[in-house]
MIMARPA-14708 format. One record per atom (N, C-alpha, C): x, y, z; atom name. Coordinates in Angstrom, 1 decimal, always signed. Each point is the difference from the previous one (the first is absolute). Example, Ala and Ser with C-alpha at 12.3 -4.5 7.8 and 13.67 -1.06 7.14 Angstrom:
// residues 2
east  north  up  kefi
+13.2  -5.7  +7.8  N
-0.9  +1.2  +0.0  CA
+0.9  +1.2  +0.0  C
-0.4  +1.1  -0.7  N
+0.9  +1.1  +0.0  CA
-0.8  +1.1  +0.8  C
END
This chain:
// residues 248
east  north  up  kefi
+1.7  +61.4  -187.2  N
-0.9  -1.4  +0.1  CA
-1.7  +0.2  +0.2  C
-0.5  -0.7  -0.5  N
-1.5  +0.0  +0.4  CA
-0.2  -1.1  +1.0  C
-0.2  +0.5  +1.0  N
-0.4  -1.2  +1.2  CA
-1.0  -0.9  -0.2  C
+0.7  -1.1  +0.2  N
-1.1  -1.2  -0.1  CA
-1.0  +0.0  +1.1  C
+0.3  +0.8  +1.1  N
-1.1  +0.0  +1.1  CA
-1.0  +0.9  -0.6  C
+0.2  +1.1  -0.9  N
-1.1  +0.9  -0.6  CA
-0.9  -1.1  -0.8  C
+0.6  -0.8  -0.9  N
-0.5  -0.9  -0.9  CA
-1.1  -0.9  +0.6  C
+0.6  -0.7  +1.2  N
-0.7  -0.9  +0.8  CA
-0.9  +0.6  +0.5  C
-0.1  +1.3  +0.5  N
-1.2  +0.8  +0.6  CA
-1.2  +0.0  -1.0  C
+0.5  +0.5  -1.2  N
-1.0  +0.2  -1.1  CA
-0.4  -1.1  -0.6  C
+0.5  -1.1  -0.3  N
-0.4  -1.1  -0.4  CA
-0.7  -0.7  +0.9  C
+0.0  -0.1  +1.4  N
-0.5  -0.4  +1.1  CA
-1.5  +0.6  +0.3  C
-0.3  +1.2  -0.5  N
-1.1  +0.5  +0.3  CA
-1.0  +0.5  -1.1  C
+0.7  -0.1  -1.2  N
-0.7  +0.5  -1.1  CA
-0.2  -0.8  -1.1  C
-1.4  -0.4  -0.3  N
-0.1  -0.9  -1.3  CA
-0.1  +0.9  -1.2  C
+0.7  -0.7  -0.8  N
-0.3  +0.9  -1.4  CA
-1.2  -0.1  -0.8  C
-0.9  +0.3  +0.7  N
-1.2  +0.4  -0.7  CA
-0.1  +1.1  -1.0  C
-0.9  +0.3  -0.8  N
-0.2  +1.3  -0.8  CA
-0.2  +1.1  +1.0  C
-0.6  -0.1  +1.2  N
-0.4  +1.0  +0.8  CA
+1.1  +0.3  +0.8  C
+0.8  -0.8  +0.3  N
+1.4  +0.1  +0.8  CA
+1.0  +0.4  -0.8  C
+0.0  -0.3  -1.4  N
+0.9  +0.7  -0.9  CA
-0.3  +1.7  -0.4  C
-1.2  +0.3  +0.0  N
-0.7  +1.5  +0.1  CA
+0.5  +0.5  +1.1  C
-0.5  -0.6  +1.4  N
+0.3  +0.8  +1.1  CA
+1.5  +0.1  +0.0  C
+0.6  -1.0  -0.2  N
+1.9  +0.2  +0.1  CA
+0.5  +1.2  -0.8  C
-0.4  -0.2  -1.3  N
+0.7  +1.1  -0.9  CA
-0.5  +1.5  +0.4  C
-1.3  +0.2  +0.0  N
-0.7  +1.1  +0.4  CA
+0.5  +0.6  +1.4  C
+0.2  -0.9  +1.1  N
+0.4  +0.6  +1.3  CA
+1.3  +0.3  +0.0  C
+1.2  -0.8  -0.8  N
+1.4  +0.2  +0.0  CA
-0.1  +1.4  -0.8  C
-0.8  +0.3  -1.1  N
+0.1  +1.2  -1.0  CA
-0.1  +1.3  +1.2  C
-1.0  +0.0  +0.6  N
-0.6  +0.7  +1.1  CA
+1.3  +0.5  +0.9  C
+0.3  -1.1  +0.8  N
+1.1  +0.3  +1.0  CA
+1.4  +0.4  -0.5  C
+0.3  -0.5  -1.3  N
+1.2  +0.7  -0.6  CA
-0.1  +1.3  -0.4  C
-1.4  +0.4  -0.1  N
-0.4  +1.5  -0.5  CA
+0.1  +0.1  -1.4  C
+0.0  -1.3  -0.7  N
-0.5  +0.0  -1.5  CA
-1.4  +0.5  -0.4  C
-0.9  +0.0  +1.1  N
-1.3  +0.6  +0.3  CA
+0.0  +0.8  +1.0  C
+0.3  +1.4  -0.1  N
+0.4  +0.7  +1.3  CA
-1.3  +0.3  +0.7  C
+0.4  +0.6  +1.4  N
-1.1  +0.1  +0.7  CA
-0.8  +1.2  -0.1  C
-1.2  +0.0  +0.0  N
-1.2  +0.9  -0.5  CA
-0.3  -0.2  -1.6  C
+0.8  -0.7  -0.7  N
-0.3  -0.3  -1.4  CA
-1.1  -0.9  -0.3  C
-0.5  -0.3  -1.0  N
-1.0  -0.6  -0.5  CA
+0.4  -1.4  -0.7  C
-0.4  -1.2  +0.1  N
+0.4  -1.2  -0.7  CA
-0.6  +0.0  -1.3  C
+0.7  -0.8  -0.9  N
-0.6  +0.0  -1.3  CA
-1.2  -0.5  +0.2  C
-1.1  +0.5  -1.2  N
-1.3  -0.4  +0.0  CA
+0.0  -1.6  +0.1  C
-1.4  -0.4  +0.3  N
-0.2  -1.5  -0.3  CA
+0.3  -0.6  -1.2  C
-0.2  +0.5  -1.0  N
+0.1  -0.4  -1.4  CA
+1.6  +0.0  -0.3  C
+0.7  +0.8  +0.3  N
+1.6  +0.1  -0.2  CA
+0.4  -1.3  +0.9  C
-0.4  -0.3  +1.3  N
+0.5  -1.0  +0.8  CA
-0.6  -1.4  -0.2  C
-1.2  +0.0  -0.7  N
-0.4  -1.2  -0.6  CA
+0.7  -0.7  -1.1  C
+0.6  +1.1  -0.8  N
+0.8  -0.4  -1.3  CA
+1.4  -0.3  +0.6  C
+0.4  +0.8  +0.9  N
+1.3  -0.3  +0.8  CA
+0.3  -1.3  +0.3  C
-1.1  -0.6  +1.0  N
+0.1  -1.0  +0.7  CA
-0.5  -1.3  -0.6  C
-1.1  +0.2  -1.3  N
-0.3  -1.1  -0.3  CA
-1.2  -0.9  +0.7  C
-0.7  +0.8  +1.2  N
-0.6  -0.6  +0.6  CA
-1.6  +0.4  +0.2  C
-1.0  -0.8  +0.4  N
-1.4  +0.4  +0.0  CA
-0.5  +1.3  +0.9  C
-0.9  +0.5  -0.3  N
-0.4  +1.3  +0.6  CA
-0.2  -0.3  +1.8  C
-0.3  -1.1  +0.1  N
-0.4  -0.6  +1.4  CA
+1.4  +0.0  +0.7  C
+1.0  -0.6  -0.7  N
+1.3  -0.2  +0.5  CA
+0.4  +1.4  +0.6  C
+0.0  +1.1  -1.1  N
+0.6  +1.5  +0.3  CA
-0.6  +0.5  +1.0  C
-1.2  -0.3  +0.3  N
-1.0  +0.6  +1.0  CA
+0.3  -0.6  +1.3  C
+0.3  -1.2  -0.1  N
+0.3  -0.6  +1.5  CA
+1.5  +0.4  +0.4  C
+0.9  +0.2  -1.0  N
+1.3  +0.4  +0.1  CA
-0.2  +1.4  +0.6  C
-0.7  +1.1  -0.5  N
+0.1  +1.1  +0.6  CA
-0.6  +0.1  +1.7  C
-0.8  -0.9  -0.1  N
-0.7  -0.1  +1.6  CA
+1.2  -0.4  +0.8  C
+0.6  -1.1  -0.6  N
+1.2  -0.2  +1.1  CA
+1.3  +1.3  +0.1  C
+0.0  +0.5  -1.0  N
+1.2  +1.1  +0.1  CA
-0.8  +1.2  +1.0  C
-1.3  +0.0  -0.2  N
-0.6  +1.2  +1.0  CA
+0.1  -0.7  +1.5  C
-0.1  -1.1  +0.3  N
-0.1  -0.7  +1.2  CA
+1.2  +0.3  +0.8  C
+1.3  -0.1  -1.0  N
+1.4  +0.3  +0.4  CA
+0.0  +1.4  +0.4  C
-0.8  +0.9  -0.5  N
+0.0  +1.4  +0.3  CA
+0.8  +0.8  -1.0  C
+0.4  -0.8  -1.5  N
+0.7  +0.7  -0.9  CA
-0.8  +0.8  -0.9  C
-1.3  -0.3  -0.2  N
-0.9  +0.8  -0.9  CA
-1.3  +0.1  +0.5  C
-0.6  +1.1  -0.7  N
-1.5  +0.3  +0.3  CA
-0.6  +0.3  -1.1  C
-1.2  -0.6  -0.4  N
-0.8  +0.6  -0.8  CA
-0.5  +1.1  -0.2  C
+0.0  +0.9  -1.0  N
-0.8  +1.2  +0.1  CA
-1.0  -0.2  -1.0  C
-1.2  +0.7  +0.1  N
-1.2  +0.0  -1.1  CA
+0.5  +1.0  -0.9  C
-0.2  -0.1  -1.3  N
+0.3  +0.6  -1.1  CA
+1.5  +0.5  -0.3  C
+0.9  -0.5  +1.1  N
+1.4  +0.5  -0.4  CA
+0.7  -1.4  -0.3  C
-0.1  -1.0  +0.7  N
+0.7  -1.4  +0.1  CA
+0.6  -0.1  +1.2  C
+1.1  -1.0  -0.3  N
+0.3  -0.7  +1.5  CA
+1.2  +0.7  +0.4  C
+0.3  +0.7  +1.0  N
+0.8  +1.1  +0.5  CA
+1.1  -0.7  +0.9  C
+1.3  +0.2  -0.3  N
+1.1  -0.7  +1.3  CA
-0.1  +0.9  +0.9  C
-0.1  -0.7  +1.2  N
-0.1  +0.6  +1.5  CA
+1.2  +0.6  +0.3  C
-0.2  +0.9  +0.9  N
+1.4  +0.4  +0.9  CA
+0.7  -1.0  +0.7  C
+1.3  -0.2  +0.2  N
+0.9  -1.1  +0.5  CA
-0.5  -0.1  +1.4  C
-0.5  +0.8  +0.9  N
-0.3  -0.1  +1.3  CA
-1.3  -0.5  +0.1  C
-0.8  -0.6  -1.1  N
-1.1  -0.8  -0.1  CA
+0.3  -1.3  -0.3  C
+1.2  -0.4  -0.4  N
+0.3  -1.4  -0.5  CA
+0.2  -0.9  +1.3  C
-0.6  -1.1  -0.2  N
+0.1  -1.0  +1.2  CA
+1.5  -0.8  +0.1  C
+0.9  +0.7  +0.9  N
+1.4  -0.4  -0.1  CA
-0.1  -1.2  +1.0  C
-0.9  -0.7  +0.7  N
+0.0  -1.2  +0.7  CA
-0.2  -1.2  -1.2  C
-0.5  +0.4  -1.2  N
-0.4  -1.1  -1.3  CA
+1.3  -0.4  -0.5  C
+0.2  -1.2  -0.2  N
+0.8  -0.8  -0.1  CA
+0.6  +0.2  -1.6  C
-1.0  +0.3  -0.9  N
+0.2  +0.4  -1.6  CA
+0.5  +1.5  +0.1  C
-0.4  +0.7  +0.7  N
+0.3  +1.6  +0.0  CA
+1.6  -0.2  +0.4  C
+0.4  -0.6  +1.0  N
+1.5  +0.1  +0.4  CA
+0.7  -0.8  -1.0  C
-0.5  -1.1  -0.5  N
+0.9  -0.4  -1.4  CA
+0.5  +0.9  -1.0  C
-1.3  +0.7  -0.4  N
+0.2  +0.8  -1.1  CA
+1.0  +1.3  +0.4  C
-0.1  +0.3  +1.5  N
+1.0  +1.1  +0.2  CA
+1.6  -0.5  -0.2  C
+0.1  -1.5  +0.5  N
+1.3  -0.4  -0.2  CA
+0.4  -0.3  -1.3  C
-0.8  -0.5  -1.1  N
+0.0  +0.0  -1.3  CA
+0.5  +1.4  -0.7  C
-0.6  +0.9  +0.5  N
+0.2  +1.6  -0.6  CA
+1.3  +0.7  +0.6  C
+0.5  -0.9  +1.2  N
+1.2  +0.5  +0.6  CA
-0.3  +1.1  +1.2  C
+0.5  -0.2  +0.9  N
-0.3  +0.6  +1.4  CA
+1.3  +0.6  +0.6  C
-0.2  +1.0  +0.8  N
+1.2  +0.8  +0.5  CA
+0.1  -0.2  +1.2  C
+0.9  +0.4  +0.5  N
+0.8  -0.2  +1.7  CA
-1.5  +0.4  +0.7  C
-0.4  +0.9  +0.1  N
-1.4  +0.9  +0.8  CA
-1.0  -1.3  -0.2  C
-0.4  -0.7  -1.1  N
-1.0  -0.8  +0.0  CA
+0.2  -1.2  +0.8  C
+1.5  -0.6  -0.3  N
+0.3  -1.3  +1.0  CA
+0.1  +0.3  +1.6  C
+0.3  +1.1  +0.1  N
+0.0  +0.4  +1.6  CA
-1.1  +0.2  +0.8  C
-1.2  +0.3  -1.1  N
-1.3  +0.1  +0.7  CA
-0.5  -1.3  +0.3  C
+0.2  -1.0  -0.9  N
-0.2  -1.2  +0.2  CA
+0.6  -0.8  +1.1  C
+1.2  +0.4  +0.4  N
+0.8  -0.5  +1.1  CA
-0.8  +0.7  +1.3  C
-0.3  +1.2  -0.3  N
-0.8  +0.9  +1.4  CA
-1.2  -1.1  +0.5  C
-0.9  -0.6  -1.2  N
-1.2  -0.7  +0.3  CA
+0.6  -1.2  +0.5  C
+0.9  -0.6  -0.6  N
+0.5  -1.2  +0.6  CA
+0.4  -0.1  +1.4  C
+0.5  +1.2  +0.3  N
+0.5  +0.1  +1.6  CA
-1.1  +0.3  +0.9  C
-1.3  +0.6  -0.6  N
-1.1  +0.1  +0.6  CA
-0.7  -1.4  +0.8  C
+0.3  -0.8  -1.0  N
-1.3  -1.4  +0.2  CA
+1.1  -1.0  +0.2  C
+0.9  -0.4  -0.7  N
+0.7  -1.2  +0.0  CA
+0.7  -0.3  +1.5  C
+0.5  +0.6  +0.7  N
+0.5  +0.1  +1.4  CA
-1.1  -0.6  +0.7  C
-1.4  +0.7  +0.0  N
-1.1  -0.4  +0.7  CA
-0.3  -1.3  -0.4  C
+0.2  -0.3  -1.3  N
-0.6  -1.8  -0.4  CA
+1.0  -0.7  +0.5  C
+1.3  +0.3  +0.0  N
+0.8  -1.0  +0.8  CA
-0.4  -0.2  +1.5  C
-0.1  +1.4  +0.7  N
-0.4  -0.4  +1.3  CA
-1.4  -0.6  +0.4  C
-0.7  +0.2  -0.9  N
-1.2  -1.0  +0.0  CA
+0.1  -1.5  -0.4  C
+1.1  -0.3  -1.0  N
+0.3  -1.3  +0.0  CA
+0.7  -0.6  +1.2  C
+0.5  +0.5  +0.8  N
+0.8  -0.3  +1.2  CA
-1.0  -0.5  +0.8  C
-1.2  +0.9  +0.1  N
-1.2  -0.5  +1.0  CA
-0.8  -1.0  -0.5  C
-0.1  -0.6  -1.3  N
-1.1  -0.4  -0.7  CA
+0.3  -1.3  -0.9  C
+1.5  +0.0  -0.3  N
+0.1  -1.0  -0.9  CA
+0.2  -1.5  +0.5  C
-0.6  -1.1  -1.0  N
-0.1  -1.2  +0.8  CA
+1.5  -0.6  -0.7  C
+0.1  -1.4  +0.4  N
+1.0  -0.7  -0.2  CA
+0.4  -0.2  -1.4  C
-0.8  -0.1  -0.9  N
+0.0  -0.4  -1.3  CA
+0.5  +1.4  -0.9  C
-0.6  +1.2  +0.5  N
+0.4  +1.2  -0.4  CA
+1.5  +0.4  +0.1  C
+0.5  -0.4  +1.2  N
+1.3  +0.3  +0.6  CA
+1.2  -0.8  -0.8  C
-0.6  -1.2  -0.2  N
+0.7  -1.0  -1.0  CA
+0.2  +0.5  -1.3  C
-1.0  +0.5  -0.3  N
+0.1  +0.6  -1.4  CA
+0.9  +1.1  +0.0  C
+0.1  +0.9  +0.7  N
+0.7  +1.2  +0.1  CA
+1.4  -0.6  +0.2  C
+0.3  -0.9  +0.7  N
+1.5  -0.6  +0.1  CA
+0.4  -0.7  -1.4  C
-1.1  -0.6  -0.4  N
+0.7  -0.7  -1.6  CA
+0.2  +1.2  -0.9  C
-0.9  +1.1  +0.0  N
+0.3  +0.9  -1.1  CA
+1.3  +0.6  +0.4  C
+0.4  +0.5  +1.2  N
+1.2  +0.5  +0.4  CA
+1.3  -1.1  -0.6  C
-0.1  -1.0  +0.2  N
+0.6  -0.9  -0.1  CA
+0.6  -0.3  -1.7  C
-1.1  +0.4  -0.6  N
+0.4  -0.1  -1.6  CA
+0.8  +1.1  -0.1  C
+0.3  +1.5  +0.6  N
+0.7  +0.9  -0.4  CA
+1.3  -0.5  +0.4  C
+0.5  -1.2  +0.5  N
+1.4  -0.3  +0.3  CA
+0.5  -0.9  -1.1  C
-0.9  -0.5  -0.8  N
+0.2  -1.0  -1.2  CA
+1.5  +0.3  -0.9  C
+0.8  -0.8  +0.0  N
+1.0  +0.4  -0.9  CA
-0.2  +0.4  -1.6  C
-1.3  -0.5  -0.7  N
-0.4  +0.5  -1.0  CA
-0.8  +1.2  +0.0  C
+0.1  +0.7  +1.0  N
-1.1  +1.2  +0.0  CA
+0.7  +1.1  -0.9  C
-0.9  +0.7  -0.9  N
+0.2  +1.3  -0.7  CA
-0.5  +1.0  +0.5  C
+0.3  +1.4  -0.8  N
-0.9  +0.9  +0.3  CA
-1.5  +0.0  -0.2  C
-0.3  -0.5  -1.0  N
-1.4  -0.3  -0.4  CA
-0.7  -0.9  +1.0  C
+0.7  -1.2  +0.2  N
-0.7  -0.9  +1.0  CA
+0.0  +0.7  +1.7  C
+0.8  +0.3  +0.0  N
+0.1  +0.7  +1.4  CA
-1.4  +1.0  +0.1  C
-0.2  +0.7  -1.1  N
-0.9  +1.1  +0.0  CA
-1.4  -0.8  +0.2  C
-0.4  -1.1  -0.7  N
-1.2  -0.7  +0.0  CA
+0.0  -0.5  +1.5  C
+1.1  -0.7  +0.4  N
+0.1  -0.5  +1.5  CA
-0.5  +1.2  +1.0  C
+0.7  +1.0  -0.1  N
-0.1  +1.4  +1.0  CA
-1.6  +0.3  -0.2  C
-0.7  -0.1  -1.1  N
-1.4  +0.4  -0.2  CA
-0.8  -1.1  +0.7  C
+0.4  -0.9  -0.3  N
-0.8  -1.3  +0.7  CA
-0.1  +0.0  +1.2  C
+1.2  +0.5  +0.8  N
+0.3  -0.2  +1.5  CA
-0.9  +1.4  +0.7  C
-0.2  +1.2  -0.9  N
-0.6  +1.3  +0.7  CA
-1.5  -0.4  -0.1  C
-0.5  -0.6  -1.1  N
-1.3  -0.5  -0.2  CA
-0.5  -0.9  +0.9  C
+1.0  -1.1  +0.4  N
-0.6  -0.9  +1.0  CA
-0.1  +0.7  +1.5  C
+1.0  +1.2  +0.0  N
-0.4  +0.6  +1.4  CA
-1.3  +0.9  -0.2  C
-0.4  +0.5  -0.9  N
-1.3  +0.6  +0.0  CA
-1.1  -1.0  +0.4  C
+0.2  -1.2  -0.8  N
-1.3  -0.8  +0.0  CA
+0.2  -0.8  +1.6  C
+1.2  -0.2  +0.4  N
+0.0  -0.6  +1.5  CA
-0.5  +1.0  +1.0  C
-0.3  +1.2  -0.3  N
-0.3  +1.0  +0.9  CA
-1.6  -0.2  +0.4  C
-0.4  -0.6  -0.9  N
-1.7  -0.5  +0.1  CA
-0.8  +1.3  -0.1  C
+0.5  +0.8  -0.5  N
-0.6  +1.4  -0.3  CA
-0.6  +0.0  -1.4  C
-0.9  +0.3  -0.3  N
-0.5  -0.1  -1.6  CA
+0.4  +1.5  -0.5  C
+0.0  +0.9  +0.9  N
+0.6  +1.4  -0.5  CA
+1.5  +0.0  -0.6  C
+0.7  -1.0  +0.9  N
+1.3  +0.1  -0.3  CA
+0.3  -0.8  -1.3  C
-1.0  -1.0  -0.2  N
+0.1  -0.6  -1.2  CA
-0.1  +0.6  -1.3  C
-0.9  +1.0  +0.2  N
-0.4  +0.7  -1.5  CA
+1.2  +1.1  -0.1  C
+0.8  +0.3  +0.8  N
+1.3  +0.9  -0.4  CA
+1.0  -0.8  -0.3  C
-0.1  -1.2  -0.5  N
+1.0  -0.9  -0.5  CA
+0.6  +0.8  -1.4  C
-0.8  +0.8  -0.7  N
+0.6  +0.4  -1.4  CA
+1.2  +1.3  +0.4  C
-0.3  +0.4  +1.1  N
+0.9  +1.2  +0.5  CA
+1.5  -0.6  +0.1  C
+0.0  -1.1  +0.9  N
+1.0  -0.8  +0.2  CA
+0.8  -0.5  -1.3  C
-0.8  -0.7  -1.2  N
+0.3  -0.5  -1.1  CA
+0.9  +1.4  -0.7  C
-0.7  +1.0  +0.1  N
+0.5  +1.2  -0.9  CA
+1.4  +0.4  +0.4  C
-0.2  +0.3  +1.3  N
+1.2  +0.4  +0.8  CA
+1.4  -1.0  -0.3  C
-0.4  -1.2  +0.0  N
+1.0  -1.1  -0.3  CA
+0.6  +0.1  -1.3  C
-1.0  +0.0  -0.9  N
+0.1  -0.1  -1.6  CA
+1.1  +1.5  -0.3  C
-0.5  +1.2  +0.5  N
+0.8  +1.0  -0.2  CA
+1.4  -0.2  +0.6  C
+0.2  -0.5  +1.0  N
+1.3  -0.2  +1.0  CA
+0.9  -1.0  -1.1  C
-0.4  -0.8  -0.2  N
+0.8  -1.3  -1.1  CA
+0.1  +0.7  -1.2  C
-0.9  +0.9  -0.5  N
+0.3  +0.4  -1.6  CA
+0.9  +0.9  +0.1  C
+0.2  +0.9  +1.0  N
+0.9  +1.0  -0.1  CA
+1.2  -0.1  +0.2  C
+0.2  -1.1  +1.2  N
+1.2  -0.2  +0.9  CA
+1.0  -0.9  -0.7  C
+1.3  +0.6  +0.1  N
+0.9  -1.3  -0.6  CA
+0.1  -1.5  +0.8  C
+0.0  -1.0  -0.7  N
-0.1  -1.0  +0.7  CA
+1.1  -0.5  +1.2  C
-0.4  +0.0  +1.0  N
+0.6  -0.3  +1.4  CA
+1.3  -1.3  -0.1  C
+0.9  +0.2  +0.6  N
+1.1  -1.2  +0.4  CA
-0.7  -0.9  +0.7  C
+0.5  -1.2  -0.2  N
-0.3  -1.3  +0.9  CA
+0.0  +0.6  +1.4  C
+1.1  +0.9  +0.3  N
-0.3  +0.4  +1.6  CA
-1.5  +0.6  +0.3  C
-0.3  +1.0  -1.2  N
-1.1  +0.6  +0.1  CA
-1.2  -0.8  +0.2  C
+0.0  -1.3  -0.6  N
-1.2  -1.0  +0.0  CA
+0.1  -0.5  +1.5  C
+1.2  -0.4  +0.5  N
+0.1  -0.4  +1.4  CA
-0.7  +1.2  +0.8  C
+0.3  +0.9  +0.0  N
-0.2  +1.2  +0.8  CA
-1.8  +0.1  -0.1  C
-0.7  -0.1  -1.2  N
-1.2  +0.0  -0.2  CA
-0.8  -1.3  +1.2  C
+0.7  -0.9  -0.3  N
-0.5  -1.2  +0.4  CA
+0.0  +0.2  +1.6  C
+1.0  +0.5  +0.6  N
+0.3  +0.0  +1.4  CA
-1.0  +1.2  +0.4  C
-0.3  +1.1  -0.6  N
-1.0  +1.0  +0.5  CA
-1.4  -0.7  -0.1  C
-0.4  -0.7  -0.6  N
-1.4  -0.6  -0.2  CA
-0.2  -1.0  +0.9  C
+1.3  -0.8  +0.2  N
-0.2  -1.0  +1.1  CA
-0.1  +0.6  +1.4  C
+0.4  +1.2  +0.1  N
-0.2  +0.7  +1.3  CA
-1.4  +0.3  +0.0  C
-1.0  +0.1  -0.7  N
-1.1  +0.3  +0.1  CA
-0.6  -1.2  +0.5  C
+0.2  -1.1  -0.6  N
-0.3  -1.4  +0.4  CA
+0.1  -0.5  +1.2  C
+1.3  +0.3  +0.4  N
+0.5  -0.2  +1.3  CA
-0.9  +0.5  +1.2  C
-0.2  +1.4  -0.1  N
-1.1  +0.8  +0.6  CA
-1.3  -0.6  +0.0  C
-0.6  -0.2  -1.0  N
-1.3  -0.8  -0.2  CA
+0.0  -1.2  +0.7  C
+1.0  -0.8  +0.2  N
+0.0  -1.5  +0.7  CA
+0.1  +0.4  +1.2  C
+0.5  +1.0  +0.6  N
+0.2  +0.5  +1.3  CA
-1.2  +0.5  +0.7  C
-1.2  +0.6  -1.0  N
-0.9  +0.5  +0.5  CA
+0.1  +1.4  +0.2  C
+1.3  +0.7  -0.5  N
+0.4  +1.3  +0.6  CA
-0.2  +1.0  -1.1  C
-1.1  +0.8  +0.6  N
-0.9  +0.7  -1.0  CA
+0.8  +1.5  -0.4  C
+0.8  +0.4  +1.1  N
+0.8  +1.2  -0.3  CA
+1.4  -0.6  -0.7  C
+0.4  -0.9  +0.2  N
+1.4  -0.2  -1.0  CA
-0.6  -0.3  -1.4  C
-1.1  -0.7  -0.2  N
-0.5  -0.5  -1.2  CA
-0.4  +1.3  -0.9  C
-0.5  +1.0  +0.6  N
-0.3  +1.3  -0.5  CA
+1.6  +0.8  -0.1  C
+0.8  -0.2  +0.6  N
+1.2  +0.6  -0.2  CA
+0.8  -0.4  -1.0  C
+0.0  -1.4  -0.3  N
+0.6  -0.8  -1.0  CA
-0.7  +0.2  -1.2  C
-1.2  +0.3  +0.0  N
-0.3  +0.2  -1.4  CA
+0.4  +1.6  -0.6  C
-0.3  +0.6  +1.0  N
+0.4  +1.6  -0.3  CA
+1.6  -0.1  -0.6  C
+0.8  -0.8  +0.6  N
+1.4  -0.1  -0.4  CA
+0.1  -0.3  -1.4  C
-0.8  -1.1  -0.4  N
+0.0  -0.5  -1.3  CA
-0.5  +1.0  -0.8  C
-1.3  +0.7  +0.3  N
-0.3  +1.0  -1.1  CA
+0.8  +1.3  -0.2  C
+0.8  +0.3  +1.0  N
+0.9  +1.1  +0.1  CA
+1.2  -0.2  -0.9  C
+0.5  -1.2  +0.4  N
+1.4  -0.6  -0.9  CA
-0.6  +0.2  -1.5  C
-1.4  -0.3  -0.5  N
-0.3  -0.3  -1.3  CA
+0.0  +1.6  -0.4  C
-0.5  +0.9  +0.7  N
-0.2  +1.3  -0.5  CA
+1.6  +0.3  -0.1  C
+0.8  +0.0  +0.9  N
+1.3  +0.5  -0.2  CA
+0.7  -0.6  -1.1  C
-0.3  -1.2  -0.4  N
+0.5  -0.6  -1.2  CA
-0.4  +0.8  -1.2  C
-1.2  +0.3  +0.0  N
-0.6  +0.8  -1.2  CA
+0.3  +1.3  -0.3  C
+0.5  +0.7  +1.3  N
+0.6  +1.3  +0.1  CA
+1.4  +0.1  -0.4  C
+0.7  -1.3  +0.3  N
+1.3  -0.1  -0.7  CA
+0.1  -0.3  -1.5  C
-1.0  -0.8  -0.6  N
-0.1  -0.1  -1.3  CA
+0.0  +1.1  -0.7  C
-1.2  +0.9  +0.3  N
-0.2  +1.4  -0.5  CA
+1.4  +0.7  +0.1  C
+0.7  +0.1  +0.8  N
+0.9  +0.9  +0.1  CA
+1.0  -0.3  -0.8  C
+0.3  -1.5  -0.2  N
+0.9  -0.7  -1.0  CA
-0.3  +0.5  -1.5  C
-1.2  +0.1  -0.1  N
-0.6  +0.3  -1.4  CA
+0.4  +1.4  -0.3  C
-0.3  +0.9  +0.9  N
+0.1  +1.4  +0.0  CA
+1.6  +0.4  -0.3  C
+0.9  -1.1  +0.5  N
+1.6  +0.2  +0.0  CA
+0.1  -0.3  -1.6  C
-0.7  -0.7  -0.7  N
+0.5  -0.2  -1.4  CA
-0.6  +1.2  -1.0  C
END
């Protein structure tokens, strides 16, 4: 199933201009290996014919890909695909292209490592800094998780809103900019996981409400621990999904 979470993420971030289309197609081809690391992209004339865009659009598209760390221009050689360790993995497009190309268990676990490094800290900050309106928003979002009409897709979107709201309520601009990692990890989890039962939905609501309760109490350590539990349970769910896939 192609997750609507991934589609919403792409549609919300990317206008379908000529520039965006060129960047998207070339970026996806690079990440998937269609244009391998160390290789040279087709020349300008070939790309102009392929995409039917102006030379200006193509030049700006290459600048965008270079800014993401995917390519580097080489005099008298052409545009070279860089080593993967130079790619900006914090870039939302680069993450999206990885998921569209297919990711493995190791990739997702790396994402959860990063989430564990900063999201519990963000929850602790919220327990110290959130105002009444931010707390009320978190309550409302968790309340939506208990709706009778909830589905796997709608739960994914609600879960995403909750975690992004935590980052926002931390009042820390660096936390906000890490939102793409939260999105990528959640996209990955819901794309590979079997839809949970209604009991599973209730458990997700309960664990998220524990975060809110700790924030309301101003209990910084409890907020941190509650967020850790949510992330670790998500990681376990991913591991179970991969184990199930390997069994077939």
